[in-house]
C-alpha positions in Angstrom: 0.4 0.0 -0.3 1.6 3.5 -1.0 -0.3 7.2 0.8 0.6 9.7 0.0 -0.8 13.8 0.4 -2.6 14.0 -2.2 -3.4 18.3 -1.6 -1.6 20.3 0.9 -2.3 23.4 2.5 -0.3 26.4 4.3 -1.3 29.3 5.8 1.8 31.3 6.5 1.9 35.0 9.1 3.4 37.1 9.7 2.9 41.5 11.1 2.5 43.7 8.9 5.9 45.6 7.7 6.2 49.3 8.1 4.6 50.3 5.1 1.4 48.3 5.8 -1.2 50.9 6.6 -3.6 48.5 7.5 -1.5 46.8 10.6 -3.4 43.5 9.9 -0.8 40.2 10.5 0.5 40.1 6.8 -0.6 36.0 5.2 1.3 34.2 2.5 -1.4 31.0 1.4 1.2 28.0 -0.2 -0.6 25.3 -1.7 -0.9 22.3 -4.3 -2.6 21.8 -6.7 -2.7 19.0 -9.6 -3.8 19.2 -13.8 -3.0 15.7 -13.9 1.6 15.9 -14.9 2.2 16.0 -10.9 1.7 18.8 -8.4 3.3 22.4 -8.6 2.4 25.0 -6.0 0.4 28.0 -6.1 0.8 31.6 -3.6 -1.9 33.8 -2.9 -1.7 37.1 -0.8 -2.7 40.1 -0.7 1.1 41.6 0.2 3.7 39.7 2.0 6.8 41.7 2.5 10.4 39.4 2.4 13.7 42.1 2.7 15.9 38.8 1.4 14.3 36.6 -1.5 16.4 33.4 1.4 13.1 34.0 3.0 10.8 33.5 0.6 13.2 30.7 -0.6 13.1 29.0 3.2 9.9 29.2 3.5 8.9 27.6 -0.3 11.2 24.7 0.1 9.8 24.0 4.2 6.2 23.9 2.6 7.6 22.0 -0.5 9.5 19.7 2.0 5.5 19.3 3.5 4.0 18.0 1.4 6.3 15.8 -0.5 6.7 17.6 -3.6 10.0 16.8 -5.1 
């Protein structure tokens, strides 16, 4: 028997940045979809501020590991 995750959704949150007028936490939704050729990641956010590309890479690698994406 082979067991695997078919779909996964994770919401990452962080404090608002200094230019964000809403003062609400920022949310980054990352989820998987599969159109028949294998799973891929989808990103959804209204605002997600980063200081460096490495911050986003770390989040995506975390999701990739949890979702079992190759």
